[in-house]
N, C-alpha and C positions, 0 to 999 in steps of 0.2 A: 860630059853628056849624060852619064849615068845619074849624076846628081840632079840635073835639070829634069830628066825623065821621072826621077823619083819624086821631085817636087810637084811636077804636073800631075802625076798619078795620085799623090797625097791630096792635092787640091780637089781633084775630081772625086775622090772618095769622100772628102769632107762635104763637098757640095751635094753629093748624092745622099749622104747621111742627113744633112740639113733638110734636103727636099723631103726625105722620108719622115722627118720629125715635125715638119710644118703642119700646124692645124689650120685648115682652111675654114674661115668663118663666112658663111653665106647668109647675107641678110636680105630679106624680101620685104621692102617697105609696103608692098601692096597687100600683104597678109597681116591683118591687124587683130590683136586680141583686146584685152580690157583697156579702158581709159583710167589713168592714174589720177586720183583726186588729191592726195597729199601724203607727206611724211611728217610725223609728229612725235612729240614726247609730252610728258605731263609735268606740272609744277608741284605735284605731291612729293614729299612733304616739306622739303628743305627751303623752297622759295619763300615761304612765310618768314624765314629768317634771313636768307641771303639777299633778299630783295631790299633789306635795310642795312646791308653791309656797306663799307666805304665805297665811294663811287668807282674807284679804279678796279676793285674786285668784282662788283656786280656788273659793271659794264663789260669786263672781260668775259664773264660768264655768258652774258647776253650775246656778245659778239660771236663766241664759239657756237652758240646754239642757232642763232638767227641770221647772221650776216651773210649776204651774198656778194660783199665787196671783195676786192683783191688788192694786194700790194702792188707796187710799181713793177715788180718782176713777175706778176701773174699768180702769186701765191694766194689761194683763198684764205680769208680771215675766219670763216666759219662754215658750218655745214648747211646753212640756208633752210632750216625747217620751214615747211609751208603751212603748218598748222600747229596751234598751241592748245593743250588741254588744261583747263582751269578747274581745280578741285573746289567744288562748292561745299564747304564744310557744314557739318551738322551741329557744331557747338560744343564739342568735347574740350576744346581749349578753354572756354569760359568755365567749364565745370572743374577744371584742374584735376587733382588726384581723385576727386569724387566721380570723375568720368569712368573710372574703372580701366582706362587705357593707360598702361603702366609707363610707356615711353612717351614723353610729352612731344617728341618730334613727330609722332604719328597721330597726334591730336590735330583737329582742324577747327578754325574759328568759323562762326556762322554770322552772316549778315544780320539775321534776326536775333535780337538780344532777349535776355530773360525779361526785360521790361516790355516785350512785345512791340518794340520799335526797331526800325532798320538803322543800322550803323554802317554806312557804305564805306567808311574809311577803315573798317575793322581789320581785314587782312591786308595791311598796307604793303607788305613785301610782295604778296601775290599780285596786287594791282600794279606795283612797279614793273614786274615782269610782263604783265599784259601790255602796258604802254611801251616797254622796251621792245617787245616783239613787233608791235605795230610800227614803231619808229624805224625798225630795220626791215620792213617790207612784208611781214607776215600778214596774210589777208584772210585766213580762216581761223576761227576760234570755236572751241567746244567747252561747255561746262558740264562736269559730271558729278553725280552724287554717289558716294559710297553708302551713305545712310540718309534717310529723311532727317530733317532737323529734330533735335531732341524734344522740342515743344510738341511734336506730333507723334512720337513713338510710344509704343505700349508701355515700355519699362522706364521711359525718361532717360534712356542712355542712347549712345550712338552705335551700339552693337546689340545683338539679339540675345534672347534667353532660350536655351535648349533647342537652338536651331529653328525656331519658329519665326515667321515673318513678323517684323517689329513695328508694323504700321497696320492699323485696322482699316477696313474699307470706308468707314465713316470719316476717316482723315484723308482719304485720297484727294478730295477737293481742296483741302488746306495745303497739302503738299503742292498741288498744281498751282494754286494761287501764289505760293512762295516762289516757285520757279518762274512764274510770270513776272513777279516783282523783281527777282534777281536779274532777269534779262533786261528789264527796263532800267533798273538801278545801275547796272554796270555800264549801260549805254550813257546814262546821265553823267557818271563820274569819269568815264574814259573815252567816250565817243565810239566805243566798240560794241557792235551788235553780235551776240553769240550766234553763230550760224547753226549750231547744234546744241542740244541738251541731251545728255545721257542719264536717265533717271534711275537706272538699275545697273549694278555692277556684280558680275560673277554670282548670279542668283543661286547657283547650285551648292555653294559652300554654306556652312552653318553660321559663320561669323558670330561665334558665341564665346570666344576665349579672351576678349579684351585686348587682342593684339593690335587692332586698328578699328576705325569706323567701318561698319559693314552691315548688310541686311540681306537675309535670304528671301527668295520668292519662288513660288511655283508659277507655272505659266498662266493660270487663271488669275493669280494676284498681279502679275505683270500686266495682264490685259486690263484689269480694273484700274490700276494706277495710270497706265499710259492713256487709256480712254479719257480719264479725268484731265490729264495734262493736255491732251489733244483738243478737247472741247474748250478748255480755258484759253489756250493759245489761239485757236480759231476765232473764238468770241472776241478776243482783243486784237485780232488781226496782226498777230506776230508772224514774222517771216521765219523765225527760228524753227528748225526741224528737230524731231525727236528720233534719236538713234537707239536701236535696240538690237539684241538683248545683252550684249557683252558677255557671252557665255564663258564660263571658267576654263573650258578647254574645247577644242574644235569639235570633238566627237558629239557633244551635246547638241550641236546645231542640226545634225542629221540622224541621230540615234537617241534612244531612251537610256540605254546602258543601265547603270545602277540607280538612276533617278528618273523613272519614266514620267513623273508629273512635272519634271523640270527639263526634259530633253525634247528631242525632235522639234527644235524650235523654229526651223525654217518652215516646215509644214504647218506648225501650230499657228504662227503669226501671219504667214503669207499665202496659205492655201485658202481660197475663197470658201471652201466647204468646211473649214474649221470653225468650231464654236467660239474660238478666241481670235478670229481673223482681224488683223489690224492694217492690212495692206491698202485699204481704201480710205483710211483716216487721213484727213487733209494735211495734217502737220507731221505725220509719221513719215520718216525718210525711208524710201524704198531701197533699203540695203540691209545686209545682215552683218552684225559685228560679233566677233569672237576672238578669243585669246589663244595664242599658240603654245602656251605653257604645256609641258608634259606630253607633247606630241611630236617632238623634233628628233628623237633618236630611237633606234637606229634609222639610218636614212631610208631603208625600204619601208619601214613602218610610217615614217613621215610622208613618204610619197603616197602610200595607200590611203592614209587618212585624208590627204588633200585631194586626191582623185575622187574619193567618195563625196567629199564636201562639194567639189565643183559640180559633180553630177546632180546632187540634191538641190543646188541653188537654182537650176533651171533658168539661168539668165539673170537672176537677181545679183547685183554687185555684192561683193564680200569685202568687208574691212577687217584687217587684222589690227585690232584696236588696243592691244597691250601685250608686251613681251619683255622679259629679261631672262637671264639664264637661271633657272631654278632646278632643284633636285639633282639627281646623279646622271640623268640622261643616258641610261643604259651603259654607264661606265665611260662614256666618251668625254664628258667634262662635268665637273661638279660646280653647282651654283654658289657654294661657300667660298670665301676668300676673294679679296679684290685681285683683279688681273688687269693691269694697265696696258698689257702688251698684245701681241698678235694671236696668241692661242685663243683667247676668248673672242677676239675680233673676227678671226676667220670662221669660228663656229657661228657667230651671229650673221656673218655675211652669207653663209650657206643657208641659214634659216630664212633670211630675207629673199634670197634667190628662189628657194623652193616655194615660199608663200606666193611670190609674184608669178612664177612660171608654171606651177602645178595647180594651186588653188585659184590662180588669177586674181589675187588680191588687188583691189582698187586703192587701198590705203594701207600704210604700214606704220604702226605707232609703237613707240617704246614706252616703258613704264617710268622710272624715275630719271628725269633729266639730270638731277643733282642728288647725290647720295652721300650720307655720312657713315654708311654701314660697311661691314667687312663681307660683302656679298658682291656677286656679279650683277648688280641691279642698277648701276648708274652709268650714264654717259660721261659724267664729270664727278669727281670725288672731292669732298671738303672735310675739314676738321669739324667735329661735332661741337661747334661753338656758335652761340646765337649772335654774337656781336661782330666777329671777324675770324679769319682763319686762312689757312693755306688752301689753294685750289689746284687740282690736278686733272688735266684732260686725259683721255684714254684713246687707245686705238679703236675701241668700239665706237666712240664718238665719230672718229674720222672715217671709219669704214661705212657707217650709216651715211656719212656725208658723200661717199662715192655714189650713193643713190640720190639722197635728198637734194644735194647741191646742184645736180645736173639733170635729174628727171623731175621736171616741173609739173605743176597742176595742168591737167588737160593733155598730158603726154599719152601716147598710145604705145603699148608694147607691140613690137613687130616680130615677125618670125625669124628665128635663127637656127641654122643647121650647121653642124660641124662635120667636116670630112677630113681626109688626109690621115694624120697621126691619130688613129682611133684608139691607140693603146694608152694615150694620156689619161691619167687618173686624177680625180679630185680637182677638175677644172670645170667651172660653170660660167656660162656666158648668157647674157640677156641684152636686149637692145630696145630702145625707145625713141619714138619720133615725137619731138616736142612741137608745141603750137607755133613756135617761132621758126619752124623749118630747120631745126638743128637735130642732129642725131647724138644720142648718148648710149654708148655700149659699155656695159660693166662686166669685167672679167674677174672672177675669183679663182686664184691659183693657190690651192691648199696643199700643193705638192712640194717636195724638197728640191725640185728642179725648175729652172726657168722654162717658159713655154714660148715658142715662136709661132706667131699667128699672122696669117695673111687675110686681110679683110676685103671681101668683094661682095657684090650683090646687085640685084635689080634696083636701080634708082640711086645707087651709091656713086657719086661722082669721083673722078680722079682729082682730088683736091686736098689741100693741107688738113692734117688732123692734129689734135692736141691730146696729150695724155696727162692724167693726174693719178699719182701712185701713192698708196698708203702701205707702208711696210715698216720694218724696224728702223729704216733710215729716214723716214719722213712721213708727213701727213698731207695727203692731196698734193704731193710735190709735182709741180707742172713740168712738162717736157714736150718737145716737138717730135712728131712721128715722121720718120723718113719713108716717104711713100705710103704704102698701105701694109707694110710689114711691121709688126709690133713684137717686141720682146717683153714678155710679162715676167717680172722677177719671181723667184720662188717665194712662197708664203707672202703673197701680196694681193691687194685688190686694186685694180687699175680701171679707171674710167677713161674712155676715148671719146672725144667729141669732134664733131665736124658740122660745118654749115652745109646744108643740102642744096639750097638755092641762093 
């Protein structure tokens, strides 16, 4: 009898402890935040080579990045990126060593040759990935310039001299004509219309060291170039929109900081009272693009920056248009050295969560889809070999997939409130209602203990749920949820999906 009473008492204590430890996730589908447009990555710079690798290798790379297919047991084959960023090169590849860019993997070919003729087959590897993305269901495409073509730059190079803008105002129409021709040429050879063109990249930096193609601009210079592109696109009735300004860090979107002529870019370009207002230009996309570099640690600082950004936007959508792990991040994680595992992946997941839930990012885009470098800059890593080599996926790839594979274009972020075990640390939850009436909830558990969650909420039916777990044991590993109680493993990212109607 004593043993039975002891067992019952132990069971009651365990149940009480479990009840105290449960995190209650309350989702309110009626409270909507931003609409999500896409998740993306760029083809710079390795795709110019890997796009010509043996079929089995390049198709595996494309499947990992773009596929929304599953195996017979429900395992996703890829992360289903919904947008692909195409690097419109300036011509440093053709210049070779004379380009001044030391690393040939950071050079980029230009459609416009030294003979002043267009060569649409020129970046064959990049074009292969464009077609591969389209074949796997990607429907959004963006072309970006790091530098204007060398034919139009002041110094004849694809990077600047002494931190000065490398294109003069009299060449703005030529750059605009080039971009118009590229939009039409890519459509001619692939059938793909670029939805967006981004003519300026991180204009705050000097881009004068020969590390890669690049061009600095102040806000007045951006205005002059973008007005020329807008007028040319409008004149030729192109549907392609112009995305600006791709700020080098988020602070420059709302503050002048150390570069007042290159900062406060939201107000500069989207306040009708500004002398460089672009908000009414017909082909300028009414959204603000910036990069999350150097703003992600410590977490309190990351939150403050994104809160200030959200306030400054005044309802204009924000695109986080480039990120990888750079710098020392206040000692939390260093951008040097490859990390295929969960340390880097969990850090990236926290960045994505904060960008989506505090800055209300409508798009979230990674830098190098494929990297040959010993940095935390790639979703996939390869040997630095032009013709062939080994390929390695990363947990960063699959953690991005916890979002990109299940939070689809036109999804709306919905309100999430956590109650119950409020002592739980390093756990982040967001939820999204997709256009197909499905729910995707993403849980980041950066703690050393598993978390027990009970999902409830207004409009959430008592219906079967499915989970996809990325951790040391698997990548988007599918599983069934028993009722609405979910156990989220330690150091994992889990997406839970459910059909709402």
